[in-house]
N, C-alpha and C positions, 0 to 999 in steps of 0.2 A: 338710668332711672326714667320711668315713663311719667312725664309731667304733663298735666293738662292746665291750660289757662282758661278761666271761666269769665266771660264778659256778660253781665246782666244789665249794664247801663250803656247809653250811647256815648261812651267815653270811659274815663278812668276816675274812680273815687266818687266821693260825695261832695261835689263842688258845683259852682255855676256851669251850665252846659258848655260854654266856650272854653273854660279851663279844663273840663273833663276831656274834651276832644283834643286840646293841645297836649295834655298829658298822655293820652292814648297814642297820638302820633309819635311823641318822644319815646315812649315805652316800646312800641312795636318796631320803630326804626332801630333801636338798640338791640332788641331781641333778634331782629333779622340779621344783624351783624355778628352776633355771638356764635361761637363754634358749636356749643351745645344748645340746641333749640328744643322747644316743647314738642311732644309727640302730636298733640292735638290742641286746637283752640275751639272752645264751645261757645256759641252765642245763643242766648235766649232772652226773653222779655225785651226791654229796650235795646239790649246788646245786638239784636239782629239788624238794627239800623246801620251798624258799622260795616256790614258786608254789602250794603245797597248803594245804588247810584247816588253820587254826590258826597259819599263819605270821604273824610279827609285821610283815612287810613288805608284805602284800597290799594295804593301802591305798595305799602309794606306787607299787607296781607297777601298780595300776589307773590312777592318775593319769598315770604315764608312758605306759601303753598308750593312754589316751584322748588323749594329746598326740601320738600317732603313732609311738611307739617300739614296734617289733616285738619280742615276747617269744617266744623259741624254746625249747621244752622237749623234752628227750630222752625218747622213748617207751621205749627199752630200759631206761633208768635207772628210770623210773616203774614199769615192770613188775617190775624186780628188787626194788624196795622195796615192792611191793604198793600203790602210790599212784595208780594210774591213775584210780580213782573220786574221788580227793581233789583233783584239779587245779581251781583256782578262777580262774586267769588265764593268758593266754598261748596259744600255738599248739603243740600237741603234734606233733612230727615226729621223723624219724629222723636218724641220723648223716650221711647224704648231704646233708640240708638244713643241718646244722650246719657240715659241711665247706665247702659252697658259700658260706655266709655268712662264714666266717672267711677264705676265699680272696679274697672280694670286698672285704673291709674294707681301709681305708687304715691303720687303727690298731686294735689289740686290746689291751684293758686287762684283765688277769687279776686278779680279786679273790679 
């Protein structure tokens, strides 16, 4: 099943920022160890901060990417936050690529 994870926050869930990031580290570390991994992970809005320098989840995103998980990062969001030069993992693309990925997915999990 083609599953996509969708990150729109700088972490996981609707919680204080520190807790959001702690939960994201835990979730992605477990996802990296699972046999069945998502096909893609999409990052937009505040979620783009997770792929940038200083992010607590970079290690796990690198592991997932090395295992064949495609990481798609919104270029418009990066530009908005002034983070274009800070991306450390993933493929920067536009909303058309994100839309195509979401439409092709069998399952989308919004985190």
